[in-house]
A tleap script that builds the chain and sets N, CA, C and O, in Angstrom:
source leaprc.protein.ff14SB
mol = sequence {
  NMET LEU TRP LEU ARG ARG TRP ASN PHE ILE
  GLU ARG ALA ARG VAL GLU ARG GLU LEU TRP
  GLU ALA PHE GLU ARG ARG GLU ASP ILE GLU
  ALA MET VAL ALA GLY CYS PRO ALA ASP ASP
  ALA PHE ARG LEU GLU VAL TRP GLN THR THR
  LEU GLY ARG ILE ARG LYS ILE GLU GLN LEU
  MET ALA GLY LYS ALA PRO THR PRO PRO SER
  ASP CSER
}
set mol.1.N position { -167.688 -146.065 -130.803 }
set mol.1.CA position { -168.446 -147.253 -131.178 }
set mol.1.C position { -168.691 -148.187 -129.998 }
set mol.1.O position { -169.451 -149.147 -130.121 }
set mol.2.N position { -168.055 -147.920 -128.855 }
set mol.2.CA position { -168.267 -148.763 -127.679 }
set mol.2.C position { -169.741 -148.787 -127.287 }
set mol.2.O position { -170.268 -149.840 -126.931 }
set mol.3.N position { -170.402 -147.649 -127.349 }
set mol.3.CA position { -171.809 -147.597 -126.967 }
set mol.3.C position { -172.661 -148.477 -127.867 }
set mol.3.O position { -173.649 -149.051 -127.409 }
set mol.4.N position { -172.294 -148.594 -129.144 }
set mol.4.CA position { -173.044 -149.435 -130.070 }
set mol.4.C position { -172.828 -150.910 -129.748 }
set mol.4.O position { -173.780 -151.689 -129.755 }
set mol.5.N position { -171.584 -151.301 -129.466 }
set mol.5.CA position { -171.289 -152.692 -129.113 }
set mol.5.C position { -171.972 -153.083 -127.812 }
set mol.5.O position { -172.340 -154.242 -127.626 }
set mol.6.N position { -172.141 -152.128 -126.917 }
set mol.6.CA position { -172.778 -152.402 -125.629 }
set mol.6.C position { -174.187 -152.941 -125.833 }
set mol.6.O position { -174.665 -153.740 -125.028 }
set mol.7.N position { -174.856 -152.514 -126.895 }
set mol.7.CA position { -176.227 -152.945 -127.155 }
set mol.7.C position { -176.308 -154.119 -128.124 }
set mol.7.O position { -177.405 -154.568 -128.456 }
set mol.8.N position { -175.181 -154.613 -128.576 }
set mol.8.CA position { -175.153 -155.777 -129.456 }
set mol.8.C position { -175.209 -157.027 -128.588 }
set mol.8.O position { -174.182 -157.493 -128.094 }
set mol.9.N position { -176.402 -157.563 -128.405 }
set mol.9.CA position { -176.615 -158.660 -127.468 }
set mol.9.C position { -175.867 -159.930 -127.860 }
set mol.9.O position { -175.399 -160.665 -126.990 }
set mol.10.N position { -175.751 -160.188 -129.130 }
set mol.10.CA position { -175.059 -161.395 -129.586 }
set mol.10.C position { -173.578 -161.301 -129.254 }
set mol.10.O position { -172.991 -162.260 -128.753 }
set mol.11.N position { -172.978 -160.165 -129.527 }
set mol.11.CA position { -171.565 -159.962 -129.213 }
set mol.11.C position { -171.337 -160.026 -127.710 }
set mol.11.O position { -170.371 -160.631 -127.247 }
set mol.12.N position { -172.219 -159.406 -126.961 }
set mol.12.CA position { -172.101 -159.416 -125.499 }
set mol.12.C position { -172.206 -160.842 -124.956 }
set mol.12.O position { -171.429 -161.229 -124.083 }
set mol.13.N position { -173.142 -161.611 -125.455 }
set mol.13.CA position { -173.314 -163.000 -125.000 }
set mol.13.C position { -172.085 -163.837 -125.341 }
set mol.13.O position { -171.682 -164.691 -124.551 }
set mol.14.N position { -171.500 -163.608 -126.483 }
set mol.14.CA position { -170.295 -164.351 -126.883 }
set mol.14.C position { -169.136 -164.067 -125.931 }
set mol.14.O position { -168.414 -164.980 -125.532 }
set mol.15.N position { -168.966 -162.809 -125.573 }
set mol.15.CA position { -167.876 -162.418 -124.671 }
set mol.15.C position { -168.147 -162.939 -123.257 }
set mol.15.O position { -167.223 -163.389 -122.580 }
set mol.16.N position { -169.404 -162.884 -122.805 }
set mol.16.CA position { -169.752 -163.448 -121.503 }
set mol.16.C position { -169.441 -164.938 -121.462 }
set mol.16.O position { -168.919 -165.451 -120.472 }
set mol.17.N position { -169.767 -165.621 -122.547 }
set mol.17.CA position { -169.572 -167.077 -122.606 }
set mol.17.C position { -168.090 -167.433 -122.488 }
set mol.17.O position { -167.753 -168.471 -121.918 }
set mol.18.N position { -167.212 -166.599 -123.009 }
set mol.18.CA position { -165.771 -166.857 -122.881 }
set mol.18.C position { -165.392 -166.995 -121.403 }
set mol.18.O position { -164.642 -167.899 -121.032 }
set mol.19.N position { -165.910 -166.102 -120.569 }
set mol.19.CA position { -165.576 -166.143 -119.150 }
set mol.19.C position { -166.268 -167.317 -118.457 }
set mol.19.O position { -165.665 -167.977 -117.611 }
set mol.20.N position { -167.526 -167.583 -118.808 }
set mol.20.CA position { -168.229 -168.719 -118.217 }
set mol.20.C position { -167.531 -170.045 -118.538 }
set mol.20.O position { -167.409 -170.913 -117.673 }
set mol.21.N position { -167.081 -170.193 -119.769 }
set mol.21.CA position { -166.387 -171.428 -120.147 }
set mol.21.C position { -165.071 -171.568 -119.394 }
set mol.21.O position { -164.703 -172.674 -118.997 }
set mol.22.N position { -164.368 -170.477 -119.195 }
set mol.22.CA position { -163.130 -170.508 -118.408 }
set mol.22.C position { -163.447 -170.891 -116.962 }
set mol.22.O position { -162.702 -171.656 -116.350 }
set mol.23.N position { -164.530 -170.373 -116.418 }
set mol.23.CA position { -164.961 -170.727 -115.065 }
set mol.23.C position { -165.268 -172.223 -114.978 }
set mol.23.O position { -164.870 -172.889 -114.022 }
set mol.24.N position { -165.968 -172.739 -115.969 }
set mol.24.CA position { -166.307 -174.167 -115.982 }
set mol.24.C position { -165.070 -175.047 -116.089 }
set mol.24.O position { -165.067 -176.179 -115.606 }
set mol.25.N position { -164.013 -174.529 -116.725 }
set mol.25.CA position { -162.744 -175.262 -116.821 }
set mol.25.C position { -161.888 -175.054 -115.568 }
set mol.25.O position { -160.770 -175.559 -115.473 }
set mol.26.N position { -162.432 -174.308 -114.621 }
set mol.26.CA position { -161.773 -173.996 -113.350 }
set mol.26.C position { -160.490 -173.188 -113.527 }
set mol.26.O position { -159.524 -173.364 -112.785 }
set mol.27.N position { -160.498 -172.305 -114.516 }
set mol.27.CA position { -159.377 -171.402 -114.723 }
set mol.27.C position { -159.501 -170.220 -113.763 }
set mol.27.O position { -160.564 -170.004 -113.180 }
set mol.28.N position { -158.442 -169.469 -113.599 }
set mol.28.CA position { -158.431 -168.288 -112.736 }
set mol.28.C position { -159.058 -167.123 -113.498 }
set mol.28.O position { -158.378 -166.420 -114.246 }
set mol.29.N position { -160.357 -166.930 -113.301 }
set mol.29.CA position { -161.054 -165.906 -114.076 }
set mol.29.C position { -160.712 -164.495 -113.601 }
set mol.29.O position { -160.806 -163.545 -114.378 }
set mol.30.N position { -160.317 -164.346 -112.339 }
set mol.30.CA position { -159.865 -163.029 -111.875 }
set mol.30.C position { -158.612 -162.612 -112.639 }
set mol.30.O position { -158.462 -161.451 -113.017 }
set mol.31.N position { -157.711 -163.573 -112.863 }
set mol.31.CA position { -156.491 -163.285 -113.619 }
set mol.31.C position { -156.823 -162.948 -115.071 }
set mol.31.O position { -156.181 -162.088 -115.675 }
set mol.32.N position { -157.827 -163.625 -115.629 }
set mol.32.CA position { -158.243 -163.319 -116.997 }
set mol.32.C position { -158.737 -161.882 -117.094 }
set mol.32.O position { -158.361 -161.150 -118.009 }
set mol.33.N position { -159.581 -161.482 -116.145 }
set mol.33.CA position { -160.131 -160.125 -116.164 }
set mol.33.C position { -159.001 -159.114 -115.968 }
set mol.33.O position { -158.938 -158.102 -116.666 }
set mol.34.N position { -158.111 -159.393 -115.013 }
set mol.34.CA position { -156.997 -158.474 -114.749 }
set mol.34.C position { -156.053 -158.388 -115.947 }
set mol.34.O position { -155.439 -157.346 -116.176 }
set mol.35.N position { -155.931 -159.469 -116.709 }
set mol.35.CA position { -155.034 -159.493 -117.851 }
set mol.35.C position { -155.658 -159.034 -119.155 }
set mol.35.O position { -155.009 -159.049 -120.201 }
set mol.36.N position { -156.918 -158.627 -119.094 }
set mol.36.CA position { -157.590 -158.153 -120.307 }
set mol.36.C position { -156.906 -156.878 -120.785 }
set mol.36.O position { -156.680 -155.964 -119.992 }
set mol.37.N position { -156.574 -156.805 -122.073 }
set mol.37.CA position { -155.893 -155.608 -122.590 }
set mol.37.C position { -156.731 -154.341 -122.373 }
set mol.37.O position { -157.949 -154.350 -122.552 }
set mol.38.N position { -156.075 -153.285 -121.996 }
set mol.38.CA position { -156.759 -152.017 -121.719 }
set mol.38.C position { -157.444 -151.450 -122.956 }
set mol.38.O position { -158.426 -150.717 -122.838 }
set mol.39.N position { -156.938 -151.780 -124.136 }
set mol.39.CA position { -157.545 -151.249 -125.354 }
set mol.39.C position { -158.816 -152.006 -125.751 }
set mol.39.O position { -159.480 -151.627 -126.715 }
set mol.40.N position { -159.161 -153.070 -125.020 }
set mol.40.CA position { -160.389 -153.822 -125.292 }
set mol.40.C position { -161.405 -153.507 -124.195 }
set mol.40.O position { -161.753 -154.369 -123.388 }
set mol.41.N position { -161.871 -152.270 -124.180 }
set mol.41.CA position { -162.751 -151.777 -123.117 }
set mol.41.C position { -164.074 -152.539 -123.068 }
set mol.41.O position { -164.616 -152.764 -121.987 }
set mol.42.N position { -164.596 -152.937 -124.224 }
set mol.42.CA position { -165.866 -153.665 -124.245 }
set mol.42.C position { -165.729 -155.009 -123.535 }
set mol.42.O position { -166.548 -155.341 -122.677 }
set mol.43.N position { -164.708 -155.783 -123.881 }
set mol.43.CA position { -164.492 -157.096 -123.264 }
set mol.43.C position { -164.267 -156.935 -121.751 }
set mol.43.O position { -164.813 -157.698 -120.954 }
set mol.44.N position { -163.477 -155.959 -121.371 }
set mol.44.CA position { -163.205 -155.722 -119.956 }
set mol.44.C position { -164.491 -155.406 -119.199 }
set mol.44.O position { -164.732 -155.952 -118.123 }
set mol.45.N position { -165.307 -154.534 -119.754 }
set mol.45.CA position { -166.578 -154.180 -119.105 }
set mol.45.C position { -167.474 -155.403 -118.945 }
set mol.45.O position { -168.041 -155.622 -117.875 }
set mol.46.N position { -167.604 -156.197 -120.001 }
set mol.46.CA position { -168.469 -157.382 -119.955 }
set mol.46.C position { -167.912 -158.399 -118.965 }
set mol.46.O position { -168.662 -158.969 -118.172 }
set mol.47.N position { -166.610 -158.629 -119.006 }
set mol.47.CA position { -165.999 -159.605 -118.100 }
set mol.47.C position { -166.122 -159.175 -116.644 }
set mol.47.O position { -166.375 -160.016 -115.782 }
set mol.48.N position { -165.951 -157.898 -116.348 }
set mol.48.CA position { -166.087 -157.427 -114.971 }
set mol.48.C position { -167.507 -157.660 -114.464 }
set mol.48.O position { -167.701 -158.096 -113.329 }
set mol.49.N position { -168.484 -157.375 -115.293 }
set mol.49.CA position { -169.881 -157.592 -114.925 }
set mol.49.C position { -170.161 -159.083 -114.739 }
set mol.49.O position { -170.809 -159.482 -113.771 }
set mol.50.N position { -169.676 -159.891 -115.657 }
set mol.50.CA position { -169.898 -161.337 -115.596 }
set mol.50.C position { -169.208 -161.943 -114.388 }
set mol.50.O position { -169.769 -162.827 -113.740 }
set mol.51.N position { -168.005 -161.488 -114.072 }
set mol.51.CA position { -167.280 -161.984 -112.903 }
set mol.51.C position { -168.102 -161.739 -111.639 }
set mol.51.O position { -168.206 -162.621 -110.786 }
set mol.52.N position { -168.676 -160.564 -111.517 }
set mol.52.CA position { -169.529 -160.271 -110.367 }
set mol.52.C position { -170.726 -161.196 -110.285 }
set mol.52.O position { -171.095 -161.646 -109.200 }
set mol.53.N position { -171.330 -161.480 -111.419 }
set mol.53.CA position { -172.478 -162.390 -111.440 }
set mol.53.C position { -172.073 -163.810 -111.061 }
set mol.53.O position { -172.781 -164.483 -110.311 }
set mol.54.N position { -170.945 -164.261 -111.576 }
set mol.54.CA position { -170.464 -165.613 -111.258 }
set mol.54.C position { -170.239 -165.739 -109.763 }
set mol.54.O position { -170.678 -166.715 -109.154 }
set mol.55.N position { -169.569 -164.778 -109.166 }
set mol.55.CA position { -169.276 -164.834 -107.729 }
set mol.55.C position { -170.553 -164.749 -106.896 }
set mol.55.O position { -170.653 -165.394 -105.852 }
set mol.56.N position { -171.531 -163.959 -107.347 }
set mol.56.CA position { -172.802 -163.871 -106.636 }
set mol.56.C position { -173.538 -165.214 -106.677 }
set mol.56.O position { -174.097 -165.644 -105.669 }
set mol.57.N position { -173.540 -165.867 -107.822 }
set mol.57.CA position { -174.179 -167.178 -107.947 }
set mol.57.C position { -173.463 -168.196 -107.066 }
set mol.57.O position { -174.108 -169.030 -106.430 }
set mol.58.N position { -172.135 -168.133 -107.026 }
set mol.58.CA position { -171.379 -169.036 -106.154 }
set mol.58.C position { -171.798 -168.867 -104.694 }
set mol.58.O position { -171.978 -169.853 -103.979 }
set mol.59.N position { -171.951 -167.628 -104.260 }
set mol.59.CA position { -172.365 -167.369 -102.880 }
set mol.59.C position { -173.766 -167.917 -102.610 }
set mol.59.O position { -174.016 -168.495 -101.552 }
set mol.60.N position { -174.662 -167.738 -103.551 }
set mol.60.CA position { -176.024 -168.237 -103.380 }
set mol.60.C position { -176.073 -169.758 -103.325 }
set mol.60.O position { -176.895 -170.337 -102.613 }
set mol.61.N position { -175.186 -170.401 -104.083 }
set mol.61.CA position { -175.203 -171.859 -104.172 }
set mol.61.C position { -174.333 -172.525 -103.104 }
set mol.61.O position { -174.397 -173.744 -102.943 }
set mol.62.N position { -173.536 -171.768 -102.383 }
set mol.62.CA position { -172.649 -172.336 -101.367 }
set mol.62.C position { -173.470 -173.050 -100.294 }
set mol.62.O position { -174.425 -172.498 -99.747 }
set mol.63.N position { -173.080 -174.263 -100.014 }
set mol.63.CA position { -173.739 -175.033 -98.967 }
set mol.63.C position { -175.005 -175.737 -99.401 }
set mol.63.O position { -175.622 -176.438 -98.598 }
set mol.64.N position { -175.406 -175.573 -100.639 }
set mol.64.CA position { -176.614 -176.251 -101.116 }
set mol.64.C position { -176.229 -177.562 -101.781 }
set mol.64.O position { -175.320 -177.606 -102.611 }
set mol.65.N position { -176.917 -178.614 -101.415 }
set mol.65.CA position { -176.662 -179.918 -102.017 }
set mol.65.C position { -177.279 -179.949 -103.409 }
set mol.65.O position { -178.354 -179.388 -103.622 }
set mol.66.N position { -176.609 -180.601 -104.359 }
set mol.66.CA position { -177.203 -180.703 -105.691 }
set mol.66.C position { -178.508 -181.472 -105.640 }
set mol.66.O position { -178.633 -182.454 -104.908 }
set mol.67.N position { -179.467 -181.030 -106.411 }
set mol.67.CA position { -180.762 -181.715 -106.454 }
set mol.67.C position { -180.705 -182.877 -107.424 }
set mol.67.O position { -180.135 -182.741 -108.507 }
set mol.68.N position { -181.273 -184.004 -107.073 }
set mol.68.CA position { -181.276 -185.144 -108.000 }
set mol.68.C position { -182.166 -184.846 -109.193 }
set mol.68.O position { -183.132 -184.093 -109.070 }
set mol.69.N position { -181.856 -185.426 -110.350 }
set mol.69.CA position { -182.703 -185.198 -111.533 }
set mol.69.C position { -184.092 -185.762 -111.314 }
set mol.69.O position { -184.263 -186.806 -110.684 }
set mol.70.N position { -185.079 -185.063 -111.840 }
set mol.70.CA position { -186.463 -185.539 -111.694 }
set mol.70.C position { -186.779 -186.568 -112.764 }
set mol.70.O position { -186.209 -186.534 -113.854 }
set mol.71.N position { -187.675 -187.472 -112.455 }
set mol.71.CA position { -188.086 -188.533 -113.393 }
set mol.71.C position { -189.370 -188.106 -114.090 }
set mol.71.O position { -190.446 -188.624 -113.794 }
set mol.72.N position { -189.256 -187.175 -115.003 }
set mol.72.CA position { -190.441 -186.686 -115.710 }
set mol.72.C position { -190.491 -187.229 -117.098 }
set mol.72.O position { -191.421 -186.927 -117.846 }
savepdb mol mol.pdb
quit
């Protein structure tokens, strides 16, 4: 059934959001991924992918000053 859950976008988004929220709370997301139970292969797969995306975004944003809000 893992292959079926892989295509369940709502479930996938919910699991991704768990890691994003932990990142926003400045928790150790590497430890979360490493501590994911082996029997939860779907969560582990999603978290590993999301962790890579988070770190890639961090690299892209490193050194960039925040942009002020526009007055629209």
